[in-house]
GUNU-692659 format. One record per residue: residue number from 0; z, y negated, x negated of N, C-alpha, C, O, CB in turn. Coordinates in nm, 3 decimals. Last residue first. Glycine has a CB too. Layout:
// GUNU-692659
+-----+---------+---------+---------+---------+---------+---------+---------+---------+---------+---------+---------+---------+---------+---------+---------+
: num :     n.w :     n.v :     n.u :    ca.w :    ca.v :    ca.u :     c.w :     c.v :     c.u :     o.w :     o.v :     o.u :    cb.w :    cb.v :    cb.u :
+-----+---------+---------+---------+---------+---------+---------+---------+---------+---------+---------+---------+---------+---------+---------+---------+
: NUM :       Z :       Y :       X :       Z :       Y :       X :       Z :       Y :       X :       Z :       Y :       X :       Z :       Y :       X :
...
+-----+---------+---------+---------+---------+---------+---------+---------+---------+---------+---------+---------+---------+---------+---------+---------+
END
This chain:
// GUNU-692659
+-----+---------+---------+---------+---------+---------+---------+---------+---------+---------+---------+---------+---------+---------+---------+---------+
: num :     n.w :     n.v :     n.u :    ca.w :    ca.v :    ca.u :     c.w :     c.v :     c.u :     o.w :     o.v :     o.u :    cb.w :    cb.v :    cb.u :
+-----+---------+---------+---------+---------+---------+---------+---------+---------+---------+---------+---------+---------+---------+---------+---------+
:  68 :  -8.410 :  -3.995 :  10.804 :  -8.490 :  -3.983 :  10.682 :  -8.403 :  -3.974 :  10.563 :  -8.452 :  -3.964 :  10.451 :  -8.584 :  -4.099 :  10.666 :
:  67 :  -8.394 :  -3.864 :  11.133 :  -8.326 :  -3.923 :  11.018 :  -8.412 :  -3.899 :  10.894 :  -8.476 :  -3.795 :  10.880 :  -8.182 :  -3.864 :  11.000 :
:  66 :  -8.573 :  -3.961 :  11.425 :  -8.552 :  -3.866 :  11.316 :  -8.481 :  -3.937 :  11.200 :  -8.505 :  -4.055 :  11.174 :  -8.688 :  -3.804 :  11.268 :
:  65 :  -8.631 :  -3.983 :  11.756 :  -8.553 :  -4.046 :  11.650 :  -8.526 :  -3.938 :  11.546 :  -8.463 :  -3.836 :  11.575 :  -8.419 :  -4.111 :  11.705 :
:  64 :  -8.956 :  -3.967 :  11.905 :  -8.832 :  -3.901 :  11.864 :  -8.764 :  -3.977 :  11.752 :  -8.830 :  -4.029 :  11.663 :  -8.860 :  -3.758 :  11.821 :
:  63 :  -9.074 :  -4.209 :  12.130 :  -9.084 :  -4.157 :  11.994 :  -8.952 :  -4.089 :  11.958 :  -8.845 :  -4.148 :  11.979 :  -9.119 :  -4.271 :  11.892 :
:  62 :  -9.266 :  -4.289 :  12.413 :  -9.137 :  -4.241 :  12.362 :  -9.159 :  -4.174 :  12.227 :  -9.250 :  -4.092 :  12.211 :  -9.070 :  -4.142 :  12.463 :
:  61 :  -9.454 :  -4.581 :  12.486 :  -9.451 :  -4.445 :  12.432 :  -9.311 :  -4.410 :  12.382 :  -9.246 :  -4.491 :  12.316 :  -9.554 :  -4.430 :  12.317 :
:  60 :  -9.454 :  -4.846 :  12.549 :  -9.405 :  -4.754 :  12.650 :  -9.396 :  -4.611 :  12.602 :  -9.337 :  -4.526 :  12.669 :  -9.493 :  -4.760 :  12.769 :
:  59 :  -9.732 :  -4.924 :  12.356 :  -9.618 :  -4.977 :  12.429 :  -9.581 :  -4.882 :  12.543 :  -9.667 :  -4.843 :  12.623 :  -9.649 :  -5.119 :  12.484 :
:  58 :  -9.971 :  -4.813 :  12.266 :  -9.845 :  -4.759 :  12.214 :  -9.725 :  -4.805 :  12.295 :  -9.625 :  -4.733 :  12.303 :  -9.828 :  -4.799 :  12.069 :
:  57 : -10.240 :  -4.893 :  12.313 : -10.168 :  -4.814 :  12.414 : -10.038 :  -4.752 :  12.365 :  -9.996 :  -4.649 :  12.417 : -10.257 :  -4.704 :  12.463 :
:  56 : -10.312 :  -4.945 :  11.976 : -10.364 :  -4.940 :  12.113 : -10.281 :  -4.845 :  12.200 : -10.256 :  -4.730 :  12.162 : -10.511 :  -4.896 :  12.113 :
:  55 : -10.237 :  -4.919 :  11.715 : -10.154 :  -5.003 :  11.802 : -10.192 :  -4.990 :  11.949 : -10.112 :  -5.023 :  12.037 : -10.165 :  -5.148 :  11.758 :
:  54 : -10.438 :  -4.763 :  11.601 : -10.301 :  -4.712 :  11.600 : -10.211 :  -4.790 :  11.695 : -10.117 :  -4.733 :  11.752 : -10.243 :  -4.718 :  11.458 :
:  53 : -10.658 :  -4.936 :  11.630 : -10.657 :  -4.809 :  11.701 : -10.515 :  -4.752 :  11.710 : -10.476 :  -4.699 :  11.814 : -10.750 :  -4.708 :  11.632 :
:  52 : -10.580 :  -5.141 :  11.456 : -10.602 :  -5.171 :  11.597 : -10.599 :  -5.043 :  11.681 : -10.545 :  -5.043 :  11.791 : -10.735 :  -5.244 :  11.616 :
:  51 : -10.574 :  -4.997 :  11.215 : -10.450 :  -5.056 :  11.267 : -10.464 :  -5.086 :  11.416 : -10.372 :  -5.061 :  11.494 : -10.415 :  -5.185 :  11.189 :
:  50 : -10.845 :  -4.936 :  11.188 : -10.749 :  -4.827 :  11.200 : -10.616 :  -4.877 :  11.256 : -10.552 :  -4.808 :  11.335 : -10.727 :  -4.759 :  11.063 :
:  49 : -10.945 :  -5.196 :  11.160 : -10.987 :  -5.115 :  11.273 : -10.890 :  -4.998 :  11.296 : -10.858 :  -4.965 :  11.410 : -11.130 :  -5.062 :  11.251 :
:  48 : -10.834 :  -5.269 :  10.916 : -10.794 :  -5.341 :  11.038 : -10.829 :  -5.260 :  11.162 : -10.752 :  -5.255 :  11.258 : -10.861 :  -5.480 :  11.044 :
:  47 : -10.745 :  -4.968 :  10.731 : -10.832 :  -5.081 :  10.764 : -10.778 :  -5.152 :  10.888 : -10.687 :  -5.102 :  10.955 : -10.979 :  -5.033 :  10.788 :
:  46 : -10.522 :  -4.804 :  10.684 : -10.626 :  -4.815 :  10.581 : -10.715 :  -4.938 :  10.605 : -10.757 :  -5.003 :  10.509 : -10.711 :  -4.688 :  10.578 :
:  45 : -10.190 :  -4.922 :  10.755 : -10.316 :  -4.861 :  10.798 : -10.422 :  -4.889 :  10.691 : -10.411 :  -4.986 :  10.617 : -10.361 :  -4.916 :  10.938 :
:  44 :  -9.831 :  -4.886 :  10.768 :  -9.954 :  -4.930 :  10.702 : -10.075 :  -4.855 :  10.757 : -10.064 :  -4.740 :  10.799 :  -9.944 :  -4.909 :  10.551 :
:  43 :  -9.599 :  -4.988 :  11.001 :  -9.672 :  -4.873 :  10.951 :  -9.803 :  -4.923 :  10.892 :  -9.877 :  -4.996 :  10.958 :  -9.698 :  -4.767 :  11.063 :
:  42 :  -9.284 :  -5.128 :  11.023 :  -9.426 :  -5.155 :  11.007 :  -9.490 :  -5.033 :  10.942 :  -9.442 :  -4.982 :  10.841 :  -9.450 :  -5.283 :  10.921 :
:  41 :  -9.018 :  -5.151 :  11.263 :  -9.080 :  -5.094 :  11.145 :  -9.227 :  -5.132 :  11.142 :  -9.286 :  -5.164 :  11.245 :  -9.063 :  -4.940 :  11.142 :
:  40 :  -8.700 :  -5.196 :  11.419 :  -8.834 :  -5.246 :  11.389 :  -8.886 :  -5.175 :  11.265 :  -8.809 :  -5.143 :  11.173 :  -8.834 :  -5.401 :  11.369 :
:  39 :  -8.466 :  -5.144 :  11.685 :  -8.523 :  -5.100 :  11.557 :  -8.664 :  -5.155 :  11.542 :  -8.740 :  -5.162 :  11.639 :  -8.523 :  -4.944 :  11.548 :
:  38 :  -8.385 :  -5.200 :  11.942 :  -8.382 :  -5.308 :  11.844 :  -8.439 :  -5.272 :  11.709 :  -8.459 :  -5.360 :  11.625 :  -8.243 :  -5.354 :  11.826 :
:  37 :  -8.428 :  -5.005 :  12.127 :  -8.293 :  -5.011 :  12.069 :  -8.280 :  -5.117 :  11.960 :  -8.178 :  -5.124 :  11.892 :  -8.255 :  -4.874 :  12.012 :
:  36 :  -8.696 :  -5.019 :  12.192 :  -8.599 :  -5.065 :  12.291 :  -8.456 :  -5.071 :  12.239 :  -8.371 :  -5.135 :  12.301 :  -8.604 :  -4.977 :  12.412 :
:  35 :  -8.878 :  -5.135 :  11.898 :  -8.830 :  -5.034 :  11.991 :  -8.722 :  -5.090 :  12.083 :  -8.665 :  -5.196 :  12.056 :  -8.776 :  -4.913 :  11.914 :
:  34 :  -9.180 :  -5.249 :  11.752 :  -9.042 :  -5.279 :  11.793 :  -9.005 :  -5.179 :  11.901 :  -9.087 :  -5.142 :  11.985 :  -9.027 :  -5.428 :  11.844 :
:  33 :  -9.407 :  -5.239 :  11.479 :  -9.354 :  -5.176 :  11.601 :  -9.212 :  -5.224 :  11.626 :  -9.134 :  -5.239 :  11.532 :  -9.358 :  -5.022 :  11.590 :
:  32 :  -9.699 :  -5.346 :  11.338 :  -9.556 :  -5.379 :  11.350 :  -9.509 :  -5.325 :  11.485 :  -9.562 :  -5.361 :  11.590 :  -9.530 :  -5.534 :  11.338 :
:  31 :  -9.933 :  -5.191 :  11.147 :  -9.890 :  -5.206 :  11.286 :  -9.739 :  -5.231 :  11.285 :  -9.662 :  -5.148 :  11.237 :  -9.926 :  -5.080 :  11.373 :
:  30 : -10.148 :  -5.341 :  10.898 : -10.053 :  -5.244 :  10.947 : -10.023 :  -5.271 :  11.093 : -10.080 :  -5.361 :  11.155 :  -9.926 :  -5.247 :  10.865 :
:  29 : -10.374 :  -5.403 :  10.623 : -10.323 :  -5.423 :  10.758 : -10.223 :  -5.314 :  10.794 : -10.216 :  -5.209 :  10.729 : -10.437 :  -5.426 :  10.860 :
:  28 : -10.536 :  -5.577 :  10.365 : -10.443 :  -5.470 :  10.400 : -10.381 :  -5.503 :  10.536 : -10.340 :  -5.617 :  10.561 : -10.332 :  -5.453 :  10.291 :
:  27 : -10.690 :  -5.794 :  10.274 : -10.758 :  -5.671 :  10.315 : -10.666 :  -5.552 :  10.345 : -10.713 :  -5.439 :  10.352 : -10.854 :  -5.632 :  10.209 :
:  26 : -10.413 :  -5.934 :  10.130 : -10.559 :  -5.938 :  10.130 : -10.617 :  -5.801 :  10.163 : -10.596 :  -5.704 :  10.090 : -10.612 :  -5.988 :   9.994 :
:  25 : -10.139 :  -5.854 :  10.349 : -10.196 :  -5.906 :  10.226 : -10.348 :  -5.904 :  10.238 : -10.402 :  -5.875 :  10.345 : -10.150 :  -5.824 :  10.103 :
:  24 : -10.102 :  -5.739 :  10.590 : -10.004 :  -5.706 :  10.486 : -10.052 :  -5.755 :  10.349 : -10.011 :  -5.703 :  10.246 :  -9.978 :  -5.555 :  10.482 :
:  23 : -10.125 :  -5.851 :  10.920 : -10.185 :  -5.853 :  10.786 : -10.075 :  -5.828 :  10.684 :  -9.968 :  -5.888 :  10.692 : -10.259 :  -5.989 :  10.758 :
:  22 : -10.075 :  -5.645 :  11.210 : -10.030 :  -5.750 :  11.119 : -10.104 :  -5.738 :  10.987 : -10.141 :  -5.628 :  10.945 :  -9.877 :  -5.743 :  11.097 :
:  21 : -10.098 :  -5.563 :  11.549 : -10.161 :  -5.555 :  11.419 : -10.114 :  -5.673 :  11.335 : -10.113 :  -5.787 :  11.382 : -10.318 :  -5.553 :  11.431 :
:  20 :  -9.814 :  -5.452 :  11.741 :  -9.918 :  -5.550 :  11.710 :  -9.970 :  -5.531 :  11.568 :  -9.897 :  -5.489 :  11.479 :  -9.866 :  -5.691 :  11.728 :
:  19 :  -9.617 :  -5.350 :  11.996 :  -9.701 :  -5.297 :  11.888 :  -9.811 :  -5.397 :  11.862 :  -9.893 :  -5.425 :  11.950 :  -9.759 :  -5.156 :  11.924 :
:  18 :  -9.310 :  -5.308 :  12.164 :  -9.409 :  -5.401 :  12.112 :  -9.484 :  -5.335 :  11.997 :  -9.423 :  -5.271 :  11.911 :  -9.342 :  -5.534 :  12.065 :
:  17 :  -9.157 :  -5.100 :  12.247 :  -9.166 :  -5.214 :  12.338 :  -9.269 :  -5.317 :  12.292 :  -9.310 :  -5.403 :  12.369 :  -9.030 :  -5.280 :  12.352 :
:  16 :  -9.124 :  -4.755 :  12.245 :  -9.192 :  -4.867 :  12.181 :  -9.206 :  -4.980 :  12.283 :  -9.260 :  -4.960 :  12.392 :  -9.331 :  -4.825 :  12.125 :
:  15 :  -8.808 :  -4.599 :  12.288 :  -8.934 :  -4.640 :  12.348 :  -8.993 :  -4.759 :  12.273 :  -8.921 :  -4.854 :  12.240 :  -8.915 :  -4.674 :  12.497 :
:  14 :  -8.660 :  -4.309 :  12.136 :  -8.661 :  -4.454 :  12.161 :  -8.800 :  -4.490 :  12.212 :  -8.897 :  -4.420 :  12.184 :  -8.624 :  -4.537 :  12.031 :
:  13 :  -8.467 :  -4.005 :  12.177 :  -8.591 :  -4.083 :  12.164 :  -8.563 :  -4.231 :  12.178 :  -8.457 :  -4.273 :  12.225 :  -8.694 :  -4.039 :  12.269 :
:  12 :  -8.323 :  -3.691 :  12.085 :  -8.307 :  -3.833 :  12.117 :  -8.437 :  -3.910 :  12.089 :  -8.507 :  -3.883 :  11.992 :  -8.191 :  -3.894 :  12.035 :
:  11 :  -8.411 :  -3.388 :  12.240 :  -8.427 :  -3.469 :  12.120 :  -8.408 :  -3.616 :  12.158 :  -8.470 :  -3.662 :  12.254 :  -8.568 :  -3.446 :  12.054 :
:  10 :  -8.172 :  -3.195 :  12.424 :  -8.291 :  -3.279 :  12.419 :  -8.292 :  -3.363 :  12.291 :  -8.187 :  -3.404 :  12.241 :  -8.298 :  -3.369 :  12.542 :
:   9 :  -8.067 :  -2.870 :  12.335 :  -8.029 :  -3.011 :  12.341 :  -8.156 :  -3.097 :  12.333 :  -8.239 :  -3.075 :  12.245 :  -7.930 :  -3.048 :  12.227 :
:   8 :  -8.188 :  -2.597 :  12.537 :  -8.172 :  -2.666 :  12.409 :  -8.137 :  -2.813 :  12.431 :  -8.172 :  -2.872 :  12.533 :  -8.302 :  -2.653 :  12.325 :
:   7 :  -7.982 :  -2.442 :  12.790 :  -8.103 :  -2.514 :  12.751 :  -8.081 :  -2.582 :  12.616 :  -7.969 :  -2.620 :  12.583 :  -8.142 :  -2.618 :  12.859 :
:   6 :  -7.809 :  -2.127 :  12.752 :  -7.812 :  -2.272 :  12.774 :  -7.945 :  -2.334 :  12.727 :  -8.010 :  -2.282 :  12.636 :  -7.695 :  -2.339 :  12.701 :
:   5 :  -7.968 :  -1.821 :  12.875 :  -7.880 :  -1.899 :  12.789 :  -7.891 :  -2.048 :  12.819 :  -7.972 :  -2.089 :  12.901 :  -7.911 :  -1.873 :  12.643 :
:   4 :  -8.125 :  -1.639 :  13.000 :  -8.039 :  -1.722 :  13.084 :  -7.941 :  -1.805 :  13.004 :  -7.842 :  -1.854 :  13.057 :  -7.964 :  -1.634 :  13.182 :
:   3 :  -8.444 :  -1.541 :  12.951 :  -8.326 :  -1.584 :  12.876 :  -8.245 :  -1.678 :  12.964 :  -8.292 :  -1.787 :  12.999 :  -8.365 :  -1.653 :  12.741 :
:   2 :  -8.616 :  -1.262 :  13.065 :  -8.574 :  -1.398 :  13.095 :  -8.446 :  -1.428 :  13.019 :  -8.350 :  -1.349 :  13.022 :  -8.553 :  -1.418 :  13.247 :
:   1 :  -8.900 :  -1.072 :  12.986 :  -8.757 :  -1.089 :  12.968 :  -8.721 :  -1.236 :  12.990 :  -8.789 :  -1.324 :  12.938 :  -8.712 :  -1.041 :  12.826 :
:   0 :  -9.132 :  -0.848 :  13.119 :  -9.098 :  -0.986 :  13.093 :  -8.946 :  -0.997 :  13.085 :  -8.874 :  -0.940 :  13.167 :  -9.157 :  -1.080 :  13.202 :
+-----+---------+---------+---------+---------+---------+---------+---------+---------+---------+---------+---------+---------+---------+---------+---------+
END
């Protein structure tokens, strides 16, 4: 067994979800509106209302990595 005594990798920056709710995006289209602790907001589309409800369930408090697009 070999042990690496090098420096630890830099932690990935994260943000915490503070609000997750199902929203209507038009006739028969739904999504999940997310708000984060740093003020960032985004809406993720879902195929059905049931899928949006499942995606929003238990999301508050979850840490999400910050990635650049």
